[in-house]
C-alpha positions as CSV (number, residue, x, y, z in Angstrom):
1,M,67.7,89.9,122.7
2,S,71.2,90.9,123.6
3,A,73.2,93.4,121.5
4,R,74.8,91.9,118.4
5,V,78.5,91.5,117.9
6,D,79.7,93.7,115.1
7,V,82.1,92.1,112.6
8,L,82.9,94.5,109.8
9,G,79.4,95.9,109.8
10,V,77.4,92.7,110.2
11,G,75.8,92.1,113.6
12,F,76.0,88.5,114.9
13,D,73.9,87.2,117.7
14,R,75.9,85.9,120.7
15,V,74.4,82.4,120.8
16,D,76.0,78.9,120.6
17,L,74.5,76.0,118.6
18,A,72.1,74.9,121.5
19,G,71.1,78.5,122.1
20,A,70.4,79.2,118.5
21,A,68.2,76.1,118.2
22,E,66.4,76.9,121.5
23,R,65.7,80.5,120.3
24,I,64.3,79.3,117.0
25,L,62.1,76.7,118.6
26,R,60.9,79.1,121.3
27,R,59.8,81.6,118.6
28,L,58.2,78.8,116.5
29,D,56.2,77.7,119.5
30,A,55.1,81.3,120.1
31,G,54.1,81.8,116.5
32,E,56.8,84.5,115.9
33,R,58.2,84.7,112.4
34,T,62.0,84.1,112.4
35,F,64.4,84.7,109.5
36,V,67.8,83.0,110.2
37,I,71.1,83.8,108.5
38,T,74.1,81.5,108.9
39,A,76.9,83.9,107.8
40,N,80.5,83.4,107.0
41,P,83.3,85.8,106.0
42,E,82.2,85.8,102.3
43,F,78.8,87.0,103.4
44,V,80.3,89.7,105.5
45,M,82.4,90.9,102.6
46,L,79.4,90.9,100.2
47,T,77.5,93.2,102.5
48,R,80.2,95.8,102.4
49,G,79.5,96.5,98.7
50,D,75.8,95.8,98.7
51,D,73.5,98.0,100.8
52,D,70.4,95.8,100.1
53,L,72.2,92.7,101.5
54,A,73.5,94.7,104.4
55,Q,69.9,95.7,105.2
56,I,68.8,92.1,104.9
57,A,71.3,91.1,107.5
58,R,70.2,93.9,109.8
59,D,66.6,92.9,109.5
60,A,67.1,89.1,110.1
61,N,65.8,87.9,113.4
62,L,68.9,85.7,114.0
63,V,72.4,85.9,112.5
64,V,74.8,83.3,113.6
65,A,78.5,82.8,112.9
66,D,78.7,79.9,110.5
67,G,82.3,80.3,109.4
68,S,85.4,79.8,111.6
69,G,86.7,83.0,110.0
70,V,83.9,85.0,111.7
71,V,84.7,83.4,115.0
72,A,88.4,84.1,114.7
73,A,87.6,87.7,113.8
74,S,85.3,88.2,116.8
75,R,88.0,86.9,119.1
76,L,90.6,89.3,117.5
77,L,88.0,92.1,118.0
78,R,87.7,91.1,121.7
79,D,84.1,90.2,121.4
80,P,84.1,86.4,120.9
81,L,81.3,84.5,119.3
82,P,80.5,80.8,119.4
83,R,80.4,79.0,116.1
84,V,77.0,77.8,114.8
85,P,77.5,75.8,111.5
86,G,74.4,75.7,109.4
87,R,74.6,72.0,108.9
88,L,74.7,71.3,112.6
89,L,71.9,73.8,113.2
90,V,69.7,71.8,110.9
91,D,70.7,68.6,112.6
92,A,69.9,70.2,116.0
93,L,66.5,71.3,114.9
94,V,65.3,68.2,113.0
95,P,64.4,66.0,116.1
96,H,62.6,68.8,117.8
97,L,60.6,69.6,114.6
98,A,59.8,65.9,114.3
99,Q,58.6,65.8,117.9
100,R,56.4,68.9,117.3
101,R,55.1,67.5,114.0
102,S,56.1,70.9,112.5
103,T,55.7,70.9,108.7
104,V,58.9,71.6,106.7
105,F,59.3,72.6,103.1
106,F,62.6,71.9,101.2
107,L,63.3,74.6,98.6
108,G,66.3,74.7,96.3
109,A,69.3,72.6,95.3
110,A,69.4,70.7,92.0
111,P,66.3,68.8,90.8
112,G,65.9,65.6,92.8
113,V,68.4,66.5,95.5
114,G,65.7,68.0,97.8
115,E,63.7,64.9,97.6
116,R,66.6,62.7,98.6
117,A,67.5,65.1,101.4
118,A,64.0,65.0,102.7
119,A,63.9,61.2,102.6
120,E,67.2,61.1,104.6
121,V,65.8,63.4,107.2
122,R,62.7,61.3,107.6
123,R,64.9,58.2,107.9
124,R,66.9,59.8,110.7
125,A,63.9,61.4,112.5
126,P,60.7,59.3,112.4
127,G,57.7,61.6,112.6
128,F,59.4,64.4,110.6
129,V,56.8,66.0,108.4
130,V,57.8,67.1,104.9
131,A,55.3,69.6,103.6
132,G,56.8,69.7,100.1
133,V,59.9,69.8,98.0
134,H,60.7,72.0,95.1
135,A,64.0,72.8,93.4
136,G,62.6,76.0,91.8
137,S,65.0,78.9,91.0
138,A,66.5,81.8,93.0
139,E,65.7,84.2,90.2
140,P,63.0,86.8,91.0
141,E,61.0,86.0,87.9
142,D,60.5,82.5,89.1
143,D,59.4,83.4,92.6
144,A,55.6,83.1,91.9
145,V,55.7,79.4,91.3
146,S,57.8,78.6,94.4
147,V,55.7,80.9,96.6
148,E,52.5,79.3,95.4
149,R,53.7,75.8,96.1
150,I,54.9,76.8,99.6
151,R,51.6,78.6,100.3
152,Q,49.6,75.5,99.2
153,S,51.7,73.3,101.4
154,G,51.0,75.3,104.6
155,A,54.6,74.7,105.7
156,Q,55.6,76.2,109.1
157,V,59.3,75.9,108.5
158,L,61.2,76.6,105.3
159,F,64.7,75.4,104.4
160,V,66.1,77.3,101.4
161,A,69.2,75.9,99.6
162,Y,70.2,78.3,96.9
163,G,73.6,79.2,98.3
164,M,74.7,82.5,99.9
165,P,73.5,85.2,99.2
166,K,70.8,84.1,96.8
167,Q,68.9,82.2,99.5
168,E,68.9,85.2,101.8
169,R,67.7,87.5,99.0
170,W,64.9,84.9,98.2
171,I,63.7,84.8,101.8
172,A,63.8,88.6,102.2
173,R,61.7,89.0,99.0
174,N,59.1,86.4,99.7
175,L,58.7,85.7,103.4
176,T,55.9,88.1,103.9
177,A,54.0,86.4,101.1
178,L,54.1,83.1,103.0
179,P,51.6,83.4,105.9
180,S,52.1,79.9,107.3
181,V,55.9,80.0,107.5
182,R,57.2,80.8,110.9
183,V,60.9,79.9,110.4
184,A,62.9,80.4,107.3
185,I,66.6,79.4,107.1
186,G,69.1,79.6,104.3
187,V,70.9,76.3,104.5
188,G,73.4,76.4,101.7
189,G,74.8,73.0,100.8
190,V,73.0,71.1,103.5
191,F,70.6,69.4,101.0
192,D,73.6,68.1,99.0
193,Q,75.2,66.7,102.1
194,L,72.0,65.0,103.3
195,A,71.4,63.6,99.8
196,G,75.0,62.3,99.6
197,V,75.9,64.5,96.7
198,Q,78.6,66.1,98.8
199,K,80.6,64.3,101.5
200,V,80.5,65.7,105.0
201,P,83.9,66.8,106.3
202,P,85.6,64.5,108.7
203,P,84.7,65.3,112.4
204,L,88.3,66.3,113.2
205,L,88.5,68.9,110.4
206,H,85.1,70.2,111.4
207,A,86.2,70.5,115.1
208,V,89.2,72.6,114.2
209,G,87.2,74.8,111.8
210,L,88.9,73.6,108.6
211,E,85.9,72.2,106.8
212,W,86.3,75.1,104.3
213,L,89.6,73.6,103.2
214,W,88.0,70.2,102.8
215,R,85.3,71.7,100.5
216,L,87.9,73.7,98.6
217,A,90.0,70.6,97.9
218,R,86.9,68.8,96.6
219,E,85.5,71.8,94.7
220,P,88.5,73.8,93.5
221,R,86.2,76.3,91.7
222,R,85.3,77.7,95.1
223,W,88.7,79.5,95.2
224,R,87.0,82.4,93.4
225,R,84.6,82.9,96.2
226,Q,87.4,82.6,98.8
227,R,89.6,85.3,97.3
228,V,88.0,87.8,99.6
229,L,89.3,86.0,102.7
230,P,92.8,87.7,102.9
231,L,91.1,91.1,102.6
232,F,88.6,90.1,105.3
233,A,91.5,89.2,107.6
234,L,93.3,92.5,106.8
235,L,90.2,94.5,107.5
236,V,89.6,92.8,110.8
237,L,93.2,93.4,111.8
238,R,92.9,97.0,110.9
239,R,89.8,97.3,112.9
240,R,91.6,95.7,115.8
241,L,94.5,98.1,115.6
242,V,92.8,101.4,114.9
243,G,89.4,100.7,116.6
244,R,86.0,101.4,115.2
């Protein structure tokens, strides 16, 4: 694996969308356990004040640049990264998982959303195998129920939709207790999008990296999370000017 690109202390793997999917599938075929993080600037900023989360990022097997802010930062730091949106990574994996008949568990989102998301994926990819669906909870005291359901399902792939960073913490706490799971990915709002709860941004906005603005317009409460973005930009600029 090539050296990671450092963006304010978080190491990102230098892979594009196709490369990320290929690496995940290759490791799945080899039976290697793979913890995938799709990280944006908010995630990077959280790691700066949370040693446990920073360690989770270091330990993950694959960390990709989900947010356009991370891509812009890497370019400013003269070590450019491709963008790998979590939604598109799931879309890229689904047909290959269906072809392999890999069993997939949907964990998280609001009650009923995971079921609708799983049904939509089966509609898009005949042969896709849903091992189970459970909304559960991201709280540690509720881990036992979710872990037991996933263990009983024998799932090989786990999509976790608790939002960042709860989903990454959940995977880090519980992955070793799930012997059948070879791939675990935090997928954020992907279940909501698949289920039609959230509309997918127009392709043009996605192409230019402004889907975050689309989501902010539709979910104004997200501004609280995005208050860190100006500081992220300033820290990247300082890193660019003064070096490491």
